[in-house]
C-alpha positions in Angstrom: 47.6 24.8 14.4 46.5 21.5 12.7 43.4 21.5 10.1 40.3 20.3 11.6 39.0 17.5 9.3 35.4 18.7 7.5 32.6 16.1 8.2 30.8 15.4 4.5 27.1 15.4 5.3 25.3 12.4 4.3 22.5 12.1 1.4 19.3 13.5 2.5 16.2 11.2 2.8 13.7 11.3 -0.1 11.0 10.6 2.7 11.7 11.0 6.3 8.7 10.1 9.0 9.7 10.9 12.8 7.4 9.5 15.3 4.1 10.5 13.3 0.6 9.8 15.2 -2.7 10.9 14.0 -6.0 10.5 16.0 -9.3 10.9 14.7 -12.8 11.5 16.8 -15.6 9.7 16.1 -19.0 11.2 15.8 -20.4 12.1 19.3 -23.1 9.3 20.7 -23.8 11.0 23.8 -24.6 14.5 25.0 -22.4 13.4 28.3 -19.3 11.6 27.3 -17.3 12.7 24.0 -16.6 9.3 21.9 -13.0 7.5 22.2 -10.8 8.7 19.5 -9.1 6.1 16.7 -5.6 6.0 16.9 -5.2 5.5 13.3 -0.9 5.7 13.5 1.3 5.5 16.7 4.6 6.7 16.2 5.2 5.6 13.0 8.9 6.3 11.9 10.8 5.5 8.7 13.2 6.9 6.3 13.1 6.4 2.2 16.6 7.1 0.1 16.6 8.6 -3.1 16.0 5.7 -5.4 15.0 3.1 -3.5 11.7 0.9 -3.9 10.0 0.8 -0.7 7.3 -1.1 0.3 4.2 -1.2 2.9 2.1 -3.7 3.5 -0.3 -4.2 5.9 -3.9 -5.3 6.1 -6.6 -3.1 5.7 -7.3 -0.8 8.4 -3.6 -0.9 9.4 -2.8 2.7 8.6 -1.2 2.2 5.0 -3.3 4.6 3.5 -3.5 7.7 6.5 0.6 7.1 6.5 0.8 7.6 2.4 -2.1 10.7 2.7 0.4 12.2 5.6 3.6 11.9 3.4 2.0 13.4 0.5 1.0 16.3 2.5 -2.9 15.7 1.7 -3.5 15.1 5.5 -1.7 16.3 9.1 -0.2 14.5 11.8 -1.6 15.0 15.1 2.3 14.8 16.2 5.4 13.8 14.9 7.1 15.1 11.5 7.3 14.6 7.9 10.1 15.5 5.4 10.3 15.8 1.6 14.0 15.9 0.4 15.0 17.2 3.8 12.4 19.9 4.1 9.9 19.5 6.9 6.2 19.9 5.4 4.5 19.4 8.7 1.9 21.8 9.2 2.7 23.8 5.8 -0.4 25.3 4.3 -1.6 24.3 0.7 0.0 27.3 -0.9 3.4 26.1 0.2 2.7 22.8 -0.6 3.6 23.2 -4.6 7.2 21.6 -4.4 5.6 18.6 -3.0 3.0 18.1 -5.3 6.5 18.5 -8.1 8.5 16.3 -6.3 5.8 13.7 -5.4 2.8 12.2 -7.5 0.4 9.5 -6.6 -1.3 6.3 -8.4 -4.4 5.3 -6.5 -6.0 1.9 -6.5 -9.0 2.3 -8.5 -8.1 4.0 -11.7 -11.9 4.5 -13.2 -12.8 6.9 -10.3 -9.4 8.5 -10.6 -10.1 9.7 -14.3 -12.7 12.1 -15.0 -15.1 10.3 -17.8 -16.1 13.6 -19.3 -12.6 14.3 -20.1 -10.3 13.0 -23.3 -7.3 11.3 -22.2 -4.7 13.7 -23.7 -6.5 16.4 -21.3 -6.5 14.3 -18.4 -2.6 13.4 -18.8 -1.8 17.4 -19.4 -3.5 18.6 -16.2 -0.4 18.8 -13.9 1.2 20.4 -17.1 -1.4 22.7 -17.2 -0.7 23.7 -13.4 3.0 23.8 -14.3 2.7 26.0 -17.4 4.2 23.6 -19.5 4.4 24.7 -23.0 4.8 21.8 -24.9 2.2 19.6 -23.5 1.3 17.7 -26.7 4.3 16.4 -27.4 5.0 15.4 -23.4 1.7 13.7 -23.5 2.4 11.9 -26.7 5.6 10.9 -25.2 3.6 9.7 -21.7 1.3 7.7 -23.7 4.1 6.0 -25.3 5.9 5.3 -22.3 3.2 3.5 -20.7 2.6 1.5 -24.0 -0.7 2.9 -25.3 0.5 4.9 -27.8 -0.1 8.9 -28.8 -3.3 7.7 -30.5 -4.9 7.3 -27.0 -5.2 11.2 -26.3 -8.2 11.6 -28.2 -10.2 8.7 -26.5 -12.1 8.5 -23.3 -11.2 6.4 -19.9 -14.5 4.4 -20.6 -13.1 2.9 -24.0 -10.1 1.3 -22.1 -9.7 -1.7 -19.9 -8.9 -1.5 -16.3 -4.9 -2.2 -17.0 -5.1 0.6 -19.5 -7.1 3.1 -17.6 -4.1 2.5 -14.7 -2.0 3.0 -17.6 -3.6 6.5 -18.0 -3.1 7.2 -14.5 1.0 6.2 -14.4 1.1 8.6 -17.4 -0.4 11.5 -15.6 1.3 11.0 -12.4 4.7 11.0 -14.4 3.7 14.1 -16.2 5.7 16.7 -13.7 8.3 14.8 -14.0 8.7 13.6 -9.6 11.2 12.3 -8.0 9.1 10.2 -6.4 6.0 8.0 -7.3 3.5 6.6 -4.7 1.5 3.6 -5.9 -1.4 2.9 -3.5 -3.0 -0.5 -4.4 -2.1 0.0 -7.7 -3.2 -3.4 -9.0 -5.6 -4.6 -6.3 -8.5 -3.7 -8.7 -7.1 -5.0 -11.7 -7.8 -9.0 -13.2 -4.8 -11.5 -12.2 -3.9 -11.7 -15.9 -2.9 -8.0 -16.1 -1.4 -7.3 -12.7 2.2 -8.6 -14.0 1.9 -6.3 -16.7 1.2 -3.0 -14.8 3.8 -3.9 -12.1 6.5 -4.8 -14.7 5.8 -1.1 -16.4 6.2 0.4 -12.9 9.3 -1.4 -12.0 10.9 -0.2 -15.5 9.8 3.1 -15.2 11.3 3.6 -11.9 14.6 2.2 -13.4 14.9 4.1 -16.4 13.5 7.6 -14.6 15.6 7.1 -11.7 12.5 7.4 -9.7 11.9 6.6 -5.8 9.3 4.0 -5.7 6.4 3.8 -2.2 4.5 1.1 -3.0 1.4 0.5 -0.4 -0.1 -3.1 -0.6 -2.1 -5.6 1.4 -0.5 -8.3 -0.4 3.3 -9.2 0.6 3.9 -11.3 -2.6 3.4 -7.9 -4.7 5.6 -6.0 -2.6 8.4 -8.7 -3.0 7.9 -8.7 -7.0 8.5 -4.8 -6.8 10.5 -3.6 -3.9 13.8 -3.8 -2.2 12.8 -3.2 1.2 9.5 -3.4 3.0 7.7 -2.1 6.2 4.8 -4.2 7.9 2.0 -2.3 9.5 -0.4 -3.5 12.0 -2.7 -1.9 14.2 -1.4 1.8 13.5 2.2 0.4 13.7 5.4 -0.4 12.0 6.1 -4.0 13.5 8.9 -5.3 11.1 11.1 -3.6 8.6 14.0 -4.8 6.4 14.9 -6.1 2.9 11.9 -7.5 1.0 14.0 -11.1 0.8 14.8 -11.0 4.6 11.7 -10.4 5.5 9.7 -12.7 3.5 12.1 -15.8 4.1 13.0 -14.9 7.6 10.1 -12.8 9.0 10.9 -12.2 12.9 6.8 -11.1 13.7 4.2 -12.9 14.3 2.0 -10.7 12.2 4.4 -11.0 9.2 4.6 -14.9 9.3 0.6 -14.7 9.4 0.6 -12.4 6.5 3.1 -14.6 4.3 0.6 -17.9 5.6 -2.0 -16.0 4.1 -0.4 -15.8 0.4 -1.8 -18.5 -1.5 0.1 -21.1 -3.3 0.1 -23.7 -6.2 2.0 -26.1 -3.8 -0.4 -25.3 -1.0 -3.2 -25.5 -3.0 -2.3 -29.1 -4.3 -1.5 -30.4 -0.7 -4.8 -29.1 0.6 -3.2 -27.1 3.5 -5.3 -23.6 3.6 -3.8 -20.3 4.6 -6.1 -20.7 8.0 -4.2 -23.9 8.9 -0.9 -22.5 8.7 -2.1 -18.6 10.1 -3.2 -21.0 13.4 0.4 -22.4 13.2 2.0 -19.1 13.1 0.1 -17.6 16.1 2.1 -16.9 19.2 
């Protein structure tokens, strides 16, 4: 009897989102009629491979942050499923989500509001290590602060003693403390001065390469995503309207909304020619 060929299973996605919806109920304004629901996500599906730099881009209110929270286990979908490293986390209770906290960490938009002003930087970075029962916390904190370009001496200072870009570096150090496999950055440079955005973006890119991380980068700015990511999903009105390699989406956008996003990106040539983003926006409207 001939031996049957065995099939080799393919690599497991770092994050898999399947047909996820999220509906919110508005506060009731009538005793007779309930308020209509808000459809934040409408059947979103995507798969992110290990080691990939994946961007999610769209304007405010398109559902980016809702999707991010569901992927991180901070919110639950109305329907659909989410898996981390092949393990379905949909509906898991908080105490069973510890493995998600170990594998996936977040960097938020505003570092000042994300950092406790009453705590020293060393204690802030060490918070995830305390939860893990890490023994050599001081050495690990010094290593992380050096890795983000602040130096070990920063551990004894407070967040208000640093600039916005430096505070975001502290946030990155804290996110890397538990040695995650996936780093999710939610608008990490939108609150920073233009002069320091490139520095933080380059730092993120270098750390992702050095530590072999999977990066999920959420932004409203397609030009920023182009600088960091290999592949991008464009979101509009709770749906993904276009997905592809960053260069392909940027150079040959297929959806009219993607073309409008690109038209809104300011460029030196456009400024010198006197062509406004609004003019290009009208040109790209279907």
